[in-house]
C-alpha positions as CSV (number, residue, x, y, z in Angstrom):
1,X,5.6,-4.0,-31.0
2,X,8.0,-0.9,-31.3
3,X,5.1,1.2,-30.4
4,X,4.3,-0.7,-27.7
5,X,7.9,-0.4,-26.1
6,X,8.1,3.2,-27.0
7,X,4.9,3.4,-24.9
8,X,6.3,1.6,-22.0
9,X,9.9,3.3,-22.3
10,X,7.9,7.1,-21.9
11,X,5.8,5.5,-18.8
12,X,8.8,4.4,-17.0
13,X,10.8,7.9,-17.8
14,X,7.2,9.7,-16.6
15,X,7.1,7.3,-13.6
16,X,10.9,8.0,-12.5
17,X,10.5,12.0,-13.0
18,X,7.0,11.5,-10.9
19,X,9.2,10.0,-8.1
20,X,11.8,12.6,-8.4
21,X,9.4,15.5,-7.9
22,X,7.8,13.3,-5.2
23,X,11.5,13.2,-3.4
24,X,11.4,17.1,-2.8
25,X,8.0,16.9,-1.7
26,X,8.8,14.3,0.9
27,X,12.2,16.1,2.1
28,X,10.2,19.7,2.1
29,X,7.2,18.2,4.3
30,X,9.3,16.1,6.7
31,X,11.6,18.9,7.5
32,X,8.8,21.2,8.0
33,X,7.5,19.4,10.8
34,X,7.6,21.0,14.3
35,X,10.6,19.9,16.3
36,X,13.4,17.5,15.4
37,X,15.1,14.5,16.9
38,X,17.4,16.6,19.4
39,X,14.3,18.5,21.0
40,X,12.3,15.2,21.0
41,X,15.2,13.0,22.7
42,X,16.3,15.6,25.2
43,X,12.5,16.7,26.1
44,X,11.6,19.9,28.6
45,X,14.8,19.9,30.1
46,X,16.8,20.2,26.8
47,X,19.0,23.3,26.8
48,X,19.9,25.1,23.8
49,X,23.4,24.1,23.8
50,X,23.0,20.6,24.0
51,X,20.1,20.7,21.1
52,X,22.6,22.4,18.9
53,X,25.5,20.1,19.8
54,X,23.2,17.0,18.8
55,X,21.9,19.0,15.9
56,X,25.6,19.5,14.8
57,X,26.7,15.7,15.4
58,X,23.5,14.6,13.5
59,X,24.1,17.3,10.6
60,X,21.0,18.6,10.9
61,X,22.4,22.3,11.1
62,X,23.3,21.6,7.4
63,X,21.4,23.7,4.7
64,X,18.4,22.5,3.4
65,X,19.6,21.9,0.1
66,X,23.1,20.3,0.9
67,X,20.9,18.0,3.2
68,X,18.5,17.0,0.4
69,X,21.6,16.6,-2.0
70,X,23.3,14.2,0.5
71,X,20.0,12.6,0.8
72,X,19.1,11.8,-2.8
73,X,22.7,10.8,-3.9
74,X,22.9,8.2,-0.8
75,X,19.2,6.9,-1.8
76,X,20.5,6.8,-5.3
77,X,23.2,4.3,-4.2
78,X,21.0,2.2,-2.0
79,X,21.7,3.8,1.4
80,X,18.8,4.8,2.9
81,X,21.3,6.6,5.9
82,X,21.6,5.8,9.6
83,X,18.4,5.8,12.2
84,X,19.0,8.7,14.4
85,X,16.9,6.6,17.1
86,X,19.2,3.6,16.5
87,X,22.4,5.3,16.4
88,X,21.7,7.2,19.5
89,X,20.9,4.2,21.7
90,X,24.4,1.8,20.0
91,X,26.3,5.1,21.1
92,X,24.8,5.3,24.5
93,X,25.3,1.7,25.0
94,X,28.3,1.3,23.6
95,X,27.4,-1.4,21.2
96,X,27.7,1.0,17.7
97,X,28.7,-1.3,15.1
98,X,27.4,0.8,12.0
99,X,25.5,-2.1,10.5
100,X,22.8,-2.6,13.1
101,X,21.8,1.6,13.3
102,X,21.2,1.3,9.3
103,X,17.6,2.5,8.1
104,X,17.5,-0.3,5.5
105,X,18.1,-2.8,8.6
106,X,15.2,-1.4,10.1
107,X,13.2,-1.1,7.0
108,X,13.8,-4.5,5.2
109,X,12.2,-7.0,7.8
110,X,9.2,-4.7,8.4
111,X,8.5,-4.1,4.5
112,X,8.4,-8.0,4.3
113,X,6.0,-8.0,7.1
114,X,3.8,-5.6,5.4
115,X,4.3,-7.2,1.9
116,X,3.2,-10.4,3.4
117,X,0.2,-8.7,4.8
118,X,-0.6,-7.1,1.5
119,X,-0.2,-10.5,0.0
120,X,-2.4,-12.4,1.9
121,X,-5.2,-9.9,1.4
122,X,-4.6,-9.6,-2.3
123,X,-5.4,-13.7,-2.3
124,X,-8.4,-13.1,-0.1
125,X,-9.9,-9.7,-2.1
126,X,-8.8,-10.1,-5.5
127,X,-10.7,-13.5,-6.2
128,X,-13.4,-12.9,-4.1
129,X,-14.5,-9.2,-5.3
130,X,-14.0,-10.3,-9.3
131,X,-16.6,-13.5,-8.4
132,X,-18.8,-11.2,-6.8
133,X,-18.9,-8.8,-9.4
134,X,-19.3,-11.3,-12.1
135,X,-22.4,-12.8,-10.0
136,X,-23.9,-9.2,-9.5
137,X,-23.7,-8.4,-13.2
138,X,-25.3,-11.9,-14.0
139,X,-27.8,-11.7,-11.5
140,X,-28.4,-7.7,-12.0
141,X,-31.0,-6.2,-10.2
142,X,-31.9,-9.2,-8.1
143,X,-31.8,-9.5,-4.3
144,X,-28.2,-10.9,-4.4
145,X,-27.4,-7.7,-6.7
146,X,-28.8,-5.3,-4.4
147,X,-27.4,-7.0,-1.3
148,X,-24.0,-7.0,-2.6
149,X,-24.3,-3.5,-3.4
150,X,-25.8,-2.3,0.1
151,X,-22.7,-4.8,1.5
152,X,-20.2,-2.6,-0.6
153,X,-21.8,0.6,0.3
154,X,-21.6,-0.2,3.8
155,X,-17.9,-1.1,4.0
156,X,-16.6,1.5,1.3
157,X,-17.9,4.0,3.7
158,X,-16.7,2.9,7.1
159,X,-13.4,3.9,8.8
160,X,-10.8,1.2,8.6
161,X,-10.4,1.4,12.5
162,X,-13.9,1.1,12.8
163,X,-13.9,-2.0,10.6
164,X,-11.2,-3.4,12.6
165,X,-12.4,-2.8,16.1
166,X,-16.2,-4.6,14.7
167,X,-13.6,-7.5,13.6
168,X,-12.0,-7.6,16.9
169,X,-15.4,-7.8,18.7
170,X,-16.7,-10.7,16.6
171,X,-14.2,-12.8,15.7
172,X,-11.6,-12.1,18.9
173,X,-13.6,-11.2,21.9
174,X,-17.5,-12.7,21.6
175,X,-15.9,-15.4,19.7
176,X,-12.3,-15.9,20.5
177,X,-11.5,-17.5,16.9
178,X,-8.6,-15.4,16.0
179,X,-5.9,-13.3,18.0
180,X,-6.5,-9.7,18.6
181,X,-3.1,-8.3,18.4
182,X,-0.6,-9.6,15.4
183,X,2.8,-9.9,17.3
184,X,4.8,-11.5,14.4
185,X,8.2,-12.3,15.1
186,X,11.0,-13.4,13.3
187,X,11.4,-17.0,13.1
188,X,7.5,-17.7,13.5
189,X,6.1,-20.8,11.8
190,X,4.2,-19.8,8.4
191,X,0.7,-21.5,9.8
192,X,0.8,-19.4,13.1
193,X,1.8,-16.1,11.3
194,X,-0.7,-16.8,9.0
195,X,-3.4,-16.8,12.1
196,X,-1.9,-13.6,13.7
197,X,-2.4,-12.0,9.9
198,X,-5.5,-13.4,9.0
199,X,-7.8,-10.3,11.2
200,X,-5.8,-7.3,9.9
201,X,-5.7,-9.1,6.3
202,X,-9.9,-9.5,6.6
203,X,-10.0,-5.7,8.0
204,X,-8.2,-4.7,4.5
205,X,-10.1,-6.7,2.5
206,X,-13.3,-5.2,3.6
207,X,-12.0,-2.0,2.8
208,X,-11.0,-2.6,-0.9
209,X,-13.4,-5.2,-2.0
210,X,-16.0,-2.7,-2.3
211,X,-14.1,-0.5,-5.3
212,X,-12.9,-3.8,-7.2
213,X,-16.3,-5.3,-7.1
214,X,-18.2,-2.5,-8.4
215,X,-15.6,-1.9,-11.2
216,X,-16.1,-5.5,-12.4
217,X,-19.8,-5.5,-12.1
218,X,-20.1,-2.1,-13.9
219,X,-17.4,-2.9,-16.7
220,X,-19.2,-5.7,-17.4
221,X,-22.9,-4.4,-17.4
222,X,-21.6,-1.9,-19.7
223,X,-20.5,-4.5,-22.3
224,X,-23.5,-6.6,-22.1
225,X,-25.5,-4.2,-24.7
226,X,-22.6,-4.6,-27.2
227,X,-23.6,-6.6,-30.6
228,X,-21.1,-9.6,-30.1
229,X,-22.8,-10.0,-26.7
230,X,-26.5,-10.6,-28.4
231,X,-24.8,-12.5,-31.1
232,X,-23.5,-15.1,-28.4
233,X,-26.6,-15.0,-26.5
234,X,-28.6,-15.6,-29.9
235,X,-26.4,-18.6,-30.3
236,X,-27.7,-20.2,-27.7
237,X,-24.8,-19.5,-24.8
238,X,-25.4,-19.9,-21.1
239,X,-25.4,-16.5,-19.4
240,X,-22.3,-17.0,-17.2
241,X,-20.2,-18.6,-20.3
242,X,-21.3,-15.3,-22.5
243,X,-19.9,-13.1,-19.4
244,X,-16.7,-15.3,-18.6
245,X,-15.7,-15.9,-22.3
246,X,-16.9,-12.8,-24.1
247,X,-17.4,-9.9,-21.7
248,X,-14.7,-10.4,-19.1
249,X,-11.9,-10.4,-21.2
250,X,-12.8,-7.2,-22.9
251,X,-13.6,-5.5,-19.2
252,X,-10.2,-6.2,-18.5
253,X,-8.8,-2.9,-18.7
254,X,-10.9,-1.0,-16.1
255,X,-10.8,-4.0,-13.6
256,X,-7.0,-4.2,-13.7
257,X,-6.6,-0.5,-13.0
258,X,-8.9,-0.8,-10.2
259,X,-6.9,-4.0,-8.8
260,X,-3.6,-2.0,-9.0
261,X,-4.8,0.9,-7.2
262,X,-6.4,-1.0,-4.6
263,X,-3.0,-3.4,-4.2
264,X,-1.0,0.2,-4.2
265,X,-3.7,0.7,-1.2
266,X,-2.7,-2.1,0.6
267,X,1.0,-1.4,0.9
268,X,0.7,2.6,1.4
269,X,-2.6,2.8,3.4
270,X,-2.1,0.0,5.8
271,X,-0.7,2.8,8.7
272,X,-4.2,2.7,10.4
273,X,-4.6,-1.2,10.5
274,X,-1.1,-2.1,11.5
275,X,-1.5,0.4,14.4
276,X,-4.6,-0.7,15.7
277,X,-3.5,-4.5,15.4
278,X,0.1,-3.7,16.7
279,X,1.1,-5.4,13.4
280,X,5.1,-4.8,13.1
281,X,5.0,-3.4,9.5
282,X,6.4,-0.6,8.0
283,X,3.2,1.8,8.7
284,X,3.7,0.7,12.4
285,X,7.3,2.0,12.3
286,X,6.4,4.9,10.2
287,X,4.1,6.1,13.2
288,X,6.7,5.2,16.0
289,X,9.6,7.2,13.8
290,X,7.5,10.4,13.4
291,X,6.7,10.6,17.4
292,X,10.5,11.1,17.8
293,X,11.6,12.8,14.6
294,X,13.6,10.2,13.1
295,X,13.8,12.0,9.7
296,X,15.8,9.5,8.1
297,X,13.4,6.3,8.7
298,X,10.4,8.7,7.9
299,X,11.5,9.7,4.8
300,X,12.6,6.3,3.6
301,X,9.0,5.1,4.5
302,X,7.5,7.7,2.4
303,X,9.8,7.4,-0.5
304,X,8.8,3.4,-0.4
305,X,5.1,4.1,-0.2
306,X,5.6,6.7,-3.2
307,X,7.9,4.4,-5.3
308,X,5.6,0.9,-4.6
309,X,2.3,3.6,-5.6
310,X,4.1,4.5,-9.0
311,X,5.3,1.7,-9.7
312,X,1.7,-0.4,-9.3
313,X,0.3,2.2,-11.1
314,X,2.7,2.1,-13.9
315,X,2.1,-2.0,-14.2
316,X,-1.5,-1.0,-14.4
317,X,-0.9,1.4,-17.0
318,X,0.9,-0.9,-19.0
319,X,-1.3,-4.1,-18.4
320,X,-4.1,-2.1,-19.8
321,X,-2.4,-1.0,-22.9
322,X,-0.9,-4.7,-23.4
323,X,-4.9,-6.0,-22.8
324,X,-6.4,-3.3,-25.1
325,X,-4.6,-2.7,-28.2
326,X,-6.8,0.5,-28.7
327,X,-5.1,2.2,-26.4
328,X,-2.1,2.4,-28.2
329,X,-3.8,4.4,-30.9
330,X,-4.9,7.4,-29.0
331,X,-6.6,8.8,-32.1
């Protein structure tokens, strides 16, 4: 048990170090974007004096190391900073109360919407892909196996926006079953919210289901030639029972890994789907903030994406080690 705790502590320390390195890359990349908030707001009529004045007010005239240290230290204290756009709007309208312009107040409801979309997608995609993978392994080389593989290859090779527009065409235009736009708002009922989320959730399901299904199928087929599986067959057990009770538990490590990677994608890779469906999630906020160079919001979105990806990979790693004791002894 002590070795397991030591491995988990090592993984967590490595995750924190990775996040620190990623924060440097995020800050450098965001600040290398052409133009800044002052030029984006003032437009073509900007004068050097006006641009310099706005940069001074926002602290953009400070050296990069000073700005990175201020951003990192405030982030560690739970303060993601103030949105340039919201602070500028509040100052212009005279409604600046401080709390309304914080990055956290902007991101929190958007992140909640993205988590809702990811949760609905996971509830559909994970059981469906694992079930299809088991059936494809059970009926290996049958018409069902070939058909499911063809479906998986088709969905995995299609761009997300293309899948989204195909679903809109068939489920919103030709057959108006689901709304084409996912205009979620605060206070919306759960049923209506679920209905408006269903089309982007189905799009993401088609995108991620192929990886999980193919990995489940491959992991189970790899174990079907094992001696203990042969013994179970010789004892007269039904093929489905052999797979579910003997092959699947030993194939959990690679399946958990690929599921965790795809769940991470549901949070970090939803940008295109949210933009297509105008879904008010963190991906849509990220795109809008990049357009106007709202650096604090862009940095916060990137950091959340990175943290979610690292956290889910760590969870997959730890769950794989727990499910397979051999991984605790590399030699």
